[in-house]
GUVO-146764 format. One record per residue (C-alpha): x, y, z; residue number from 0. Coordinates in Angstrom, 3 decimals. Each point is the difference from the previous one (the first is absolute). Example, Ala and Ser with C-alpha at 12.3 -4.5 7.8 and 13.67 -1.06 7.14 Angstrom:
REM residues 2
R        u        v        w   k
R   12.300   -4.500    7.800   0
R    1.370    3.440   -0.660   1
END
This chain:
REM residues 627
R        u        v        w   k
R  -32.520 -105.884  -18.345   0
R   -2.158    2.669   -1.608   1
R   -3.179   -1.809    1.042   2
R    1.269   -0.368    3.566   3
R    0.829    3.685    0.274   4
R   -3.245    0.996   -1.664   5
R   -2.105   -2.060    2.367   6
R    1.803    1.476    3.009   7
R   -1.235    3.470   -1.024   8
R    2.822    1.773    1.847   9
R    0.370    3.533   -1.423  10
R    3.784   -0.281   -0.106  11
R   -0.129   -3.392   -1.712  12
R   -2.539    1.234   -2.508  13
R    2.132    3.043   -0.762  14
R    3.116   -2.140   -0.389  15
R   -1.762   -2.487   -2.240  16
R   -1.554    2.808   -2.018  17
R    3.407    1.625   -0.477  18
R    1.492   -3.348   -1.060  19
R   -2.715   -0.650   -2.558  20
R    0.379    3.596   -1.176  21
R    3.659   -0.742   -0.755  22
R   -1.102   -3.021   -2.009  23
R   -2.492    2.171   -1.860  24
R    2.536    2.784   -0.617  25
R    2.642   -2.397   -1.296  26
R   -2.291   -2.115   -2.161  27
R   -2.871    2.420   -0.775  28
R   -2.363   -2.971    0.060  29
R   -3.692    0.731    0.392  30
R   -0.682   -2.645    2.643  31
R    2.757    1.277    2.288  32
R   -1.054    3.617   -0.478  33
R   -3.538   -0.881    1.097  34
R    1.238   -2.146    2.883  35
R    2.281    2.792    1.209  36
R   -2.871    2.495   -0.158  37
R   -2.278   -2.345    1.992  38
R    2.594   -0.725    2.690  39
R    0.894    3.662    0.430  40
R   -3.690    0.851    0.288  41
R   -0.357   -2.588    2.788  42
R    3.122    1.362    1.681  43
R   -1.342    3.559   -0.142  44
R   -3.253   -1.087    1.642  45
R    1.765   -1.964    2.740  46
R    2.461    2.824    0.726  47
R   -2.829    2.529    0.190  48
R   -1.711   -2.131    2.644  49
R    3.190   -0.290    2.074  50
R    0.626    3.747   -0.303  51
R   -3.471    0.838    1.279  52
R    0.324   -2.520    2.823  53
R    3.369    1.430    1.112  54
R   -1.266    3.576    0.068  55
R   -3.204   -1.041    1.718  56
R    1.984   -1.770    2.715  57
R    2.266    3.027    0.435  58
R   -2.976    2.269    0.604  59
R   -1.568   -2.372    2.535  60
R    0.704    0.070    3.720  61
R    2.010   -3.220   -0.289  62
R    2.143    1.420   -2.766  63
R    0.574    3.288    1.794  64
R    1.186   -1.811    3.116  65
R    2.760   -1.757   -1.972  66
R    3.256    1.714   -0.832  67
R    0.618    0.460   -3.698  68
R    2.990   -2.149   -1.017  69
R    1.050    2.319   -2.852  70
R    0.428    3.757   -0.324  71
R   -2.514    0.204   -2.853  72
R   -3.811    0.046    0.199  73
R   -1.677   -3.355    0.572  74
R   -0.954   -1.714   -3.239  75
R    2.642    1.811   -2.092  76
R    1.416   -3.331   -1.118  77
R   -3.399   -0.990   -1.420  78
R   -0.331    3.370   -1.733  79
R    3.303   -0.679   -1.744  80
R   -0.935   -3.518   -1.041  81
R   -3.337    1.239   -1.316  82
R    1.667    2.697   -2.090  83
R    2.572   -2.515   -1.287  84
R   -2.626   -2.480   -1.118  85
R   -1.869    2.739   -1.863  86
R    3.217    0.874   -1.845  87
R    0.430   -3.641   -0.998  88
R   -3.590   -0.008   -1.267  89
R    0.852    3.003   -2.145  90
R    3.061   -1.775   -1.381  91
R   -2.147   -2.966   -1.018  92
R   -2.141    2.336   -2.111  93
R    3.059    1.264   -1.869  94
R    0.697   -3.506   -1.314  95
R   -2.769    0.436   -2.571  96
R    2.228    2.470   -1.931  97
R   -3.116    1.982   -0.913  98
R   -1.030    3.565    0.823  99
R   -3.089   -1.326    1.793 100
R    2.231   -2.185    2.149 101
R    2.234    2.970    0.743 102
R   -3.027    2.041    1.043 103
R   -1.099   -2.789    2.333 104
R    3.504    0.001    1.433 105
R   -0.147    3.742    0.526 106
R   -3.341   -0.356    1.787 107
R    1.567   -2.525    2.373 108
R    3.074    2.159    0.498 109
R   -2.201    3.000    0.685 110
R   -1.652   -1.850    2.870 111
R    3.453   -0.759    1.426 112
R    1.440    3.453   -0.613 113
R   -1.627    1.756    2.944 114
R    0.961   -2.901    2.273 115
R    3.670    0.249   -0.937 116
R    0.069    3.769    0.380 117
R   -1.474   -0.295    3.485 118
R    2.328   -2.858    0.947 119
R    3.045    1.857   -1.249 120
R   -0.862    3.071    2.080 121
R   -0.538   -2.086    3.128 122
R    2.996   -2.293   -0.335 123
R    2.431    2.332   -1.791 124
R   -0.969    3.472    1.274 125
R    3.368    1.422   -1.137 126
R    0.065   -1.958   -3.241 127
R    2.808   -2.455   -0.682 128
R    2.838    2.301    1.011 129
R    0.577   -1.676    3.341 130
R   -0.113   -3.512   -1.427 131
R    3.047   -1.626   -1.536 132
R   -0.721   -1.538   -3.394 133
R    1.243   -3.420   -0.999 134
R    2.736    0.504   -2.622 135
R    0.294   -2.490   -2.835 136
R    3.371   -0.366   -1.669 137
R   -0.030    1.351   -3.547 138
R    1.845   -1.318   -3.021 139
R    1.923    2.881   -1.516 140
R    0.555    0.305   -3.717 141
R    3.010    1.143   -1.900 142
R   -0.441    2.995   -2.274 143
R    0.013   -2.196   -3.085 144
R   -2.643   -2.433    1.207 145
R   -2.993    1.789   -1.404 146
R   -0.688   -2.333   -2.881 147
R   -3.263   -1.938   -0.161 148
R    1.765   -3.243    0.775 149
R    1.870    1.087    3.121 150
R   -1.729    2.649    2.053 151
R   -3.046   -1.970    1.069 152
R    2.183   -1.856    2.475 153
R   -0.608    2.815    2.467 154
R   -3.452   -1.386    0.687 155
R    1.362   -3.238    1.421 156
R    0.282   -0.311    3.790 157
R    3.284   -1.065    1.515 158
R    0.242   -1.688    3.402 159
R    2.075    2.076    2.347 160
R    0.699    0.465    3.656 161
R   -2.790    2.110    1.459 162
R    0.818    3.411    1.345 163
R   -1.761    3.150    1.056 164
R    2.269    2.895   -0.960 165
R   -1.131    3.517    0.625 166
R    0.251    1.017   -3.636 167
R   -3.356   -0.164   -1.699 168
R    1.114   -1.454   -3.286 169
R   -2.606   -1.861   -1.982 170
R    0.583   -2.835   -2.459 171
R    1.084    1.127   -3.436 172
R   -2.867    0.537   -2.388 173
R   -0.842   -2.828   -2.341 174
R   -2.377   -0.389   -2.879 175
R   -0.253    1.021   -3.609 176
R    2.300    3.007    0.335 177
R    2.853   -1.869    1.676 178
R    0.867   -1.711   -3.223 179
R    0.613    3.417   -1.568 180
R    1.566    2.339    2.522 181
R    1.351   -2.235    2.727 182
R   -0.754    0.625    3.647 183
R    1.385    1.915    2.895 184
R   -0.606   -0.265    3.687 185
R   -2.489    2.618    1.036 186
R   -0.962    1.367    3.358 187
R   -3.515    0.295    1.298 188
R   -0.375    3.084    2.111 189
R   -2.789    1.530    1.944 190
R   -0.702    3.457    1.270 191
R    1.554   -0.542    3.370 192
R    2.240   -3.036   -0.334 193
R    3.032    2.130   -0.698 194
R   -0.387    2.040    3.155 195
R    1.794   -0.881    3.194 196
R   -3.133    0.173    2.099 197
R   -1.525   -3.278   -1.126 198
R   -1.122   -2.138    2.926 199
R    0.578   -3.713   -0.495 200
R   -3.231   -1.873    0.616 201
R   -0.292   -2.726    2.612 202
R    0.224   -3.454   -1.628 203
R   -2.950   -2.400    0.294 204
R   -0.369   -1.674    3.395 205
R   -1.405   -3.483   -0.414 206
R   -1.523   -1.841   -2.938 207
R   -3.285    1.942    0.023 208
R    1.738    3.367   -0.241 209
R    2.246   -1.474   -2.683 210
R   -3.101   -1.061   -1.907 211
R   -1.436    3.506    0.331 212
R    3.142    1.879   -1.102 213
R    1.029   -2.421   -2.741 214
R   -3.541   -0.543   -1.172 215
R   -0.847    3.687   -0.228 216
R    3.209    0.862   -1.849 217
R   -0.342   -2.995   -2.307 218
R   -3.641    0.682   -0.785 219
R    0.599    3.697   -0.592 220
R    2.978   -0.756   -2.248 221
R   -1.794   -2.725   -1.918 222
R   -3.018    2.243   -0.520 223
R    2.092    2.795   -1.500 224
R    2.095   -2.406   -2.033 225
R   -3.060   -1.619   -1.590 226
R   -1.522    3.349   -0.806 227
R    3.226    1.212   -1.617 228
R   -0.048   -2.951   -2.405 229
R   -3.572    0.493   -1.216 230
R   -0.395    1.491   -3.502 231
R   -0.030    3.783   -0.122 232
R   -3.561    0.053   -1.303 233
R   -1.259   -2.050    2.937 234
R    1.908    2.174    2.498 235
R   -1.347    3.164   -1.596 236
R   -3.598   -1.101    0.482 237
R    0.378    0.167    3.767 238
R    2.255    3.037    0.223 239
R   -2.816    1.872    1.670 240
R    0.314   -2.365    2.977 241
R    3.394    1.444    0.778 242
R    2.080   -2.991   -1.077 243
R    3.546    0.719   -1.039 244
R    2.329   -2.723   -1.154 245
R    3.189    0.201    2.063 246
R    2.130   -3.045   -0.686 247
R    2.980    1.331    1.952 248
R   -2.140    0.383    3.143 249
R   -1.477   -3.449   -0.594 250
R    3.433   -1.634   -0.202 251
R    1.182    1.823    3.107 252
R   -3.075   -1.146    1.897 253
R    0.689   -3.600   -1.004 254
R    3.628    0.416    1.080 255
R   -1.143    1.263    3.417 256
R   -2.292   -3.014    0.319 257
R    2.866   -2.375   -0.739 258
R    2.316    1.753    2.477 259
R   -2.557   -0.044    2.826 260
R   -0.449   -3.755   -0.292 261
R    1.933   -2.225    2.384 262
R    0.530   -2.367   -2.937 263
R    2.649    0.982   -2.526 264
R   -1.553   -0.151   -3.515 265
R    3.348   -0.749   -1.658 266
R    0.589   -2.880    2.380 267
R   -3.426   -1.428   -0.767 268
R    0.542    0.035   -3.753 269
R    3.567   -1.212    0.281 270
R   -1.193   -2.835    2.193 271
R   -2.681   -0.946   -2.466 272
R    2.463   -0.055   -2.887 273
R    2.485   -2.045    2.019 274
R   -2.718   -2.460    0.998 275
R   -1.482   -0.227   -3.490 276
R    2.904    0.614   -2.441 277
R   -2.059   -1.413   -2.846 278
R   -2.958    2.238    0.742 279
R   -1.708    1.207   -3.156 280
R    0.041    3.665    1.030 281
R    3.772    0.013    0.540 282
R    0.556   -1.757   -3.329 283
R   -2.278    2.459   -1.756 284
R    1.862    2.937    1.541 285
R    3.408   -1.380   -1.032 286
R   -1.254   -0.725   -3.513 287
R   -1.277    3.556   -0.408 288
R    3.337    1.420    1.137 289
R    1.859   -2.223   -2.475 290
R   -2.345    1.037   -2.804 291
R    0.265    3.700    0.801 292
R    3.808   -0.170    0.117 293
R    0.410   -1.678   -3.370 294
R    0.439   -3.544    1.312 295
R   -3.092   -1.454   -1.588 296
R    1.487   -3.469   -0.413 297
R    0.505   -0.201    3.768 298
R   -3.572    1.170    0.566 299
R   -1.390   -2.615   -2.376 300
R    2.103   -2.736    1.597 301
R   -1.138    0.941    3.524 302
R   -3.673    0.038   -0.985 303
R    0.166   -3.221   -1.994 304
R    1.736   -1.752    2.893 305
R   -2.703    1.176    2.408 306
R   -2.702   -1.135   -2.421 307
R    1.683   -3.315   -0.855 308
R   -2.803   -2.061    1.609 309
R   -2.485    1.883   -2.170 310
R    2.000   -0.511   -3.165 311
R    0.616   -3.678    0.667 312
R   -3.668   -0.763    0.513 313
R   -1.438    2.233   -2.714 314
R    2.615   -0.481   -2.722 315
R   -1.600   -0.775   -3.338 316
R    1.411   -1.170   -3.297 317
R    0.756    2.531   -2.724 318
R   -2.642   -1.553   -2.250 319
R   -2.883    0.764    2.351 320
R   -2.200    2.975   -0.795 321
R   -0.453    2.787    2.535 322
R   -3.303    0.147    1.815 323
R   -1.731    2.492    2.260 324
R   -1.826   -2.721    1.909 325
R    1.199   -0.414    3.596 326
R   -0.628   -3.736   -0.416 327
R    2.560   -0.182   -2.786 328
R    2.766   -0.475    2.549 329
R    0.266   -1.382    3.490 330
R    2.610    2.599    0.832 331
R    0.561    0.468    3.697 332
R    1.559    2.718    2.030 333
R    3.524    0.406    1.183 334
R    1.178   -0.929    3.450 335
R   -1.188    3.112    1.841 336
R   -3.602   -1.136    0.351 337
R   -1.060    3.604   -0.573 338
R   -1.746   -0.046   -3.360 339
R   -0.077    3.753   -0.459 340
R    3.738    0.380    0.611 341
R    0.848   -2.907   -2.277 342
R   -2.068    1.624   -2.734 343
R    2.136    3.129    0.379 344
R    3.094   -2.084   -0.703 345
R   -1.534   -1.364   -3.192 346
R   -1.173    3.443   -1.108 347
R    3.402    1.578    0.643 348
R    1.698   -2.831   -1.893 349
R   -2.284    0.568   -2.997 350
R    0.881    3.702   -0.236 351
R    3.741   -0.607    0.332 352
R   -0.122   -2.669   -2.712 353
R   -1.912    2.437   -2.194 354
R    2.652    2.696    0.534 355
R    2.615   -2.538   -1.097 356
R   -1.947   -0.807   -3.203 357
R   -0.562   -3.579    1.170 358
R   -3.510    0.295   -1.316 359
R   -1.134   -3.624   -0.010 360
R    1.138   -0.522    3.586 361
R   -1.681    3.264    1.002 362
R   -3.241   -1.149   -1.640 363
R    0.111   -3.270    1.926 364
R    0.578    1.902    3.242 365
R   -2.978    2.274   -0.646 366
R   -2.141   -3.052   -0.752 367
R    1.161   -1.565    3.264 368
R   -1.548    2.993    1.751 369
R   -3.402   -1.419   -0.942 370
R    0.678   -2.854    2.427 371
R    1.310    2.014    2.934 372
R   -2.093    3.174   -0.118 373
R   -3.598    0.792   -0.869 374
R    0.533    3.780   -0.143 375
R   -0.552    0.439   -3.753 376
R    0.150   -3.020   -2.336 377
R   -0.539    2.309   -2.972 378
R    3.068    2.075    0.885 379
R    2.248   -3.049    0.333 380
R   -1.363   -1.452   -3.241 381
R    0.529    3.216   -1.958 382
R    3.554    0.345    1.324 383
R    0.771   -3.574   -1.040 384
R   -1.547    0.535   -3.446 385
R    2.125    3.120   -0.458 386
R    3.141   -1.949    0.907 387
R   -0.818   -2.722   -2.528 388
R   -0.475    2.704   -2.645 389
R    3.462    1.392    0.711 390
R    1.418   -3.529   -0.186 391
R   -1.607   -0.555   -3.394 392
R   -2.477   -2.540    1.316 393
R   -3.111    1.354   -1.667 394
R   -1.912   -3.286    0.272 395
R    0.498   -0.135    3.777 396
R   -0.901    3.667    0.319 397
R   -3.180   -0.436   -2.057 398
R   -1.038   -2.966    2.120 399
R    0.292    2.094    3.138 400
R   -1.931    2.873   -1.545 401
R   -2.752   -2.439   -0.997 402
R   -0.126   -1.234    3.598 403
R    0.164    3.487    1.522 404
R   -1.834   -0.331    3.355 405
R   -1.011    3.663    0.004 406
R   -3.754   -0.570    0.037 407
R    0.351   -2.824    2.514 408
R    1.869    2.086    2.529 409
R   -1.836    0.602    3.238 410
R    2.700    2.323    1.324 411
R   -1.595    3.402   -0.056 412
R    0.755    3.075    1.969 413
R   -2.961    1.769    1.642 414
R    0.108    2.571   -2.809 415
R    0.234   -2.443   -2.919 416
R    2.654   -2.200   -1.621 417
R    3.648    0.135    0.940 418
R    2.005    2.660   -1.865 419
R    2.055   -2.623   -1.829 420
R   -3.133   -1.900   -1.011 421
R   -1.599    3.177   -1.335 422
R    3.130    0.482   -2.104 423
R   -0.088   -3.623   -1.200 424
R   -3.686    0.183   -0.913 425
R    0.642    3.091   -2.080 426
R    2.986   -1.575   -1.764 427
R   -1.947   -3.155   -0.846 428
R   -2.818    2.070   -1.498 429
R    2.452    2.123   -2.006 430
R    1.817   -3.035   -1.414 431
R   -3.255   -1.684   -1.000 432
R   -1.134    3.128   -1.822 433
R    3.336    0.239   -1.782 434
R   -0.128   -3.687   -0.982 435
R   -3.493    0.492   -1.397 436
R    1.289    2.749   -2.280 437
R    2.565   -2.387   -1.478 438
R   -0.883   -2.176   -2.969 439
R   -0.491   -3.748    0.442 440
R    0.452   -2.034    3.183 441
R    2.173    2.148    2.233 442
R    1.100   -1.050    3.472 443
R    0.427    2.539    2.777 444
R    3.730   -0.697    0.257 445
R    0.433    0.948   -3.666 446
R   -1.180    3.568    0.588 447
R    1.842    0.653    3.283 448
R    3.054    2.156   -0.554 449
R    0.905    1.199    3.488 450
R    0.059   -2.824    2.524 451
R   -2.316    0.668    2.954 452
R    2.671   -1.231    2.408 453
R    2.302    2.816   -1.134 454
R   -2.743    2.537    0.680 455
R   -0.842   -1.456    3.406 456
R    3.692   -0.222    0.910 457
R    0.080    3.813   -0.017 458
R   -2.358    0.032    2.988 459
R    2.231   -2.466    1.848 460
R    3.089    2.067   -0.888 461
R    1.613   -3.077   -1.521 462
R    1.609    1.488   -3.105 463
R    2.446    2.145    1.959 464
R    1.510   -3.172    1.453 465
R    0.505   -1.843   -3.292 466
R    3.423   -0.542   -1.541 467
R    1.070    2.388   -2.739 468
R    0.156   -2.843   -2.514 469
R   -3.635   -0.843    0.733 470
R   -1.050    3.648   -0.351 471
R    1.852    0.286   -3.315 472
R   -1.745   -3.104   -1.294 473
R   -3.389    1.420    0.970 474
R    0.735    3.289   -1.758 475
R    0.875   -1.918   -3.150 476
R   -3.241   -1.983    0.087 477
R   -2.225    3.035    0.597 478
R    1.784    1.876   -2.769 479
R   -0.799   -2.827   -2.433 480
R   -3.749    0.473    0.397 481
R   -1.887    1.939   -2.643 482
R   -0.056    2.888   -0.533 483
R    3.644    0.623    0.997 484
R    0.559    2.282    3.009 485
R    0.791    3.670   -0.559 486
R    3.642   -0.608    0.976 487
R    1.908   -3.155   -0.951 488
R    2.819   -0.543    2.485 489
R    0.759   -3.639   -0.820 490
R    0.231   -2.115   -3.102 491
R   -3.117   -2.134    0.265 492
R    0.677   -2.476   -2.792 493
R   -3.162   -1.635   -1.295 494
R   -3.139    2.085    0.497 495
R   -2.999   -1.451    1.799 496
R   -3.299   -0.356   -1.812 497
R   -1.949    1.173    3.041 498
R   -1.590    3.396   -0.538 499
R   -0.434    2.274    3.000 500
R   -2.871    2.452    0.206 501
R   -1.499    2.474    2.450 502
R    1.010   -0.592    3.588 503
R    2.534   -2.670   -0.961 504
R    2.136    2.716   -1.582 505
R   -0.126    1.987    3.242 506
R    0.851   -3.107    2.003 507
R    3.025   -0.728   -2.229 508
R    1.226    3.574    0.375 509
R   -0.350   -0.292    3.788 510
R    2.022   -3.203    0.105 511
R    2.662    1.339   -2.352 512
R    0.296    3.042    2.266 513
R    0.402   -2.154    3.104 514
R    2.527   -2.284   -1.710 515
R    2.165    2.803   -1.394 516
R   -0.089    1.710    3.388 517
R    1.312   -3.191    1.622 518
R    2.909    0.061   -2.473 519
R    0.795    3.646    0.783 520
R   -1.130    1.316   -3.399 521
R   -1.851    2.888    1.595 522
R   -0.707    2.077   -3.097 523
R   -1.489   -2.921   -1.941 524
R   -1.940   -1.168    3.042 525
R   -1.502    3.457    0.503 526
R   -1.074    0.103   -3.670 527
R   -1.912   -3.274    0.292 528
R   -1.583    0.882    3.344 529
R   -1.218    3.333   -1.332 530
R   -1.340   -1.869   -3.017 531
R   -1.938   -2.378    2.263 532
R   -1.390    2.917    1.978 533
R   -1.139    1.825   -3.153 534
R   -2.171   -2.949   -1.037 535
R   -2.081    0.173    3.182 536
R   -3.731   -0.506   -0.403 537
R   -2.537   -0.274    2.796 538
R   -1.173   -3.537    0.535 539
R    0.476   -3.121    2.093 540
R    3.484   -0.577   -1.418 541
R    1.187    3.562    0.559 542
R    2.573   -1.237    2.494 543
R    2.677    0.279   -2.720 544
R    0.242    3.811    0.052 545
R    0.233    0.493    3.798 546
R    2.520   -2.826    0.175 547
R    2.061    1.658   -2.752 548
R   -0.043    3.293    1.911 549
R    1.081   -1.812    3.167 550
R    2.855   -1.636   -1.907 551
R    1.027    3.440   -1.307 552
R    0.353    1.092    3.613 553
R    2.148   -3.070    0.685 554
R    2.069    0.836   -3.071 555
R    0.598    3.574    1.208 556
R    1.229   -1.321    3.334 557
R    2.240   -2.601   -1.622 558
R    1.547    2.572   -2.292 559
R    0.625    2.443    2.839 560
R    1.620   -2.726    2.066 561
R    2.336   -0.741   -2.895 562
R    0.875    3.678   -0.334 563
R    0.640    0.719    3.688 564
R    2.109   -3.146    0.376 565
R    2.589    1.731   -2.204 566
R    0.216    3.002    2.330 567
R    2.005    0.392    3.176 568
R   -1.896   -0.947    3.159 569
R    0.230    3.556    1.351 570
R   -0.907    1.711   -3.276 571
R   -3.059    2.259    0.600 572
R   -1.111   -0.749   -3.562 573
R   -1.109   -3.452    1.188 574
R   -2.654    1.505    2.244 575
R   -1.185    2.421   -2.682 576
R   -0.355   -2.743   -2.595 577
R   -2.068   -2.102    2.377 578
R   -2.197    2.983    0.830 579
R   -0.607    0.698   -3.702 580
R   -0.832   -3.642   -0.590 581
R   -2.401   -0.207    2.916 582
R   -1.778    3.145   -1.183 583
R   -0.483   -1.662   -3.379 584
R   -0.920   -3.477    1.297 585
R   -2.699    0.929    2.525 586
R   -2.354    1.539   -2.619 587
R    0.497   -3.126   -2.118 588
R   -1.091   -2.182    2.882 589
R   -3.031    2.198    0.647 590
R   -1.020   -0.356   -3.641 591
R    0.523   -3.773    0.108 592
R   -2.294   -0.239    3.025 593
R   -2.672    2.110   -1.693 594
R    0.020   -2.159   -3.140 595
R    0.068   -3.266    1.959 596
R   -3.195    0.948    1.826 597
R   -1.849   -0.181   -3.340 598
R    1.154   -3.560   -0.659 599
R   -1.817   -3.097    1.230 600
R    2.998   -2.270   -0.583 601
R    2.947   -0.018    2.397 602
R   -0.758    3.550    1.210 603
R    0.574   -0.833    3.672 604
R    3.376   -1.572   -0.782 605
R    1.105    3.065   -1.945 606
R   -1.060    2.349    2.786 607
R    1.782   -2.120    2.601 608
R    3.245    0.138   -1.971 609
R   -0.342    3.761   -0.413 610
R   -0.658    0.422    3.716 611
R    3.068   -2.007    0.995 612
R    2.219    1.925   -2.401 613
R   -1.263    3.303    1.441 614
R    0.934   -1.217    3.472 615
R    3.489   -0.928   -1.181 616
R    0.424    3.417   -1.595 617
R   -1.102    1.651    3.242 618
R    2.615   -2.002    1.903 619
R    2.667    0.959   -2.518 620
R   -0.951    3.681    0.335 621
R    0.478   -0.208    3.755 622
R    3.354   -1.740   -0.402 623
R    1.204    2.680   -2.406 624
R   -1.475    2.859    2.004 625
R   -2.167    1.168   -2.879 626
END
């Protein structure tokens, strides 16, 4: 089908195909799809530019002037919108590299689209969005006590509902990192004139071309602002002189206006798709995430394993076989969806849930299965599997994977260098080899590793906050058994480990102990360990520990405040004051975390993204509380 569409060279077909391949690239982060998406979008941009010039040339000719314009907008506006949209998609492709160079390329593309969107918005929405009814999505409200890490993330899940267009301008409840801590409330998006009685309701689109113009302009403008708001702060700051300002609320309202102006109900479309494809991988993934976030991990695992049953049946190996990083080691096939990138998401999600449940061997096998369904980063999957085997006590299997580490064989590079996770892995491998060399005799890498790399990487995927308390307690006991003992012993560790920690490993252990104690509600002990991890900061490629510890301190402050205010009456003014005091303390922490992360070559972009999202959640909470 792709070849047929490509050979037809229709601008709309090229744009559609480019957007489809972009989705494949975004879901799988595979180099070949990223390149293919970039090529198709480039072809679409060229074809759309030709059509745009032809339309405007015809309009200025005597033939064009003699014909009545079928829409109330300037001739060729629809091609202007499509051209701006394709440029935005090109910018999004650049962000998939997860490198600052890729982000700069994205900003260059967005800059070229910025002036187009501003002009289109003024022409199509001269009075802004006040006269346009937004599409209202039904929100999932939380109870006051649903702010724990395992329950609050449910707010991010969409729920099919009967479509409506009420006059109230309520937006979906905020979701993200902060929702697990402080819950959510419905918030209202207002504008300077929307509350006045003199707002003139705009005329709805007349015909499919006008619908394309209105929906396309609002969608493109909203998508542009939404993408920009998610870029790391450092990347956004570099182009501040261009007048960009991240406004996520305006972006979401613009997208809501686009959905409302369409003659097709978005909820009906998605509901129809789910009804037609009840076993669709995306629906299963969504349900599994909700189960995991709400403490029903067994249900999540069961749903994912059932969906991946064809994979497991064909790729099941005996327990005596050794793990291998070679894609030829298994003839594993995909699930029933036929969409490789989505099926790989199911496997990846299953691996993290199994890890959170301390089912380490199964988690390792799931991470190894990723080698057969995704080419994003073989080294990352291999390191995660090796870390799981270490936690399971399978040192021989872990050593075999480390010996086969495909780091140097990986062709997946971002435009600015290796992937952030691969930079981290390369540094860890070098550090372990140096430590093994300092030991006497024949020392394997697994014999000098104290802190499992999968526990460190799980911080970036926010996996520890979703683990059972029994699992967290077990991890605290293991880390406390490493030498030298931690500064505070909170559990009886039994037999001490012979592994000696040094340098950055001590900081990493303190970071993990801080995160684990915070998950158990031991705020004072958690704060001690996080401050300890921060104090050991040294500039270098592995300096991600300190900014991450500072970020986790901010999370800890928010968790503790939520616990405190939950004991107060709902109308007690002290609730608002405590939140204000906490926010005033947390924001400087986040600023410091961002500053330190910018000096790190490993995982810096991930840290900054987490900080940025938390800042947005805090801003939403401020608005809800009237602070």
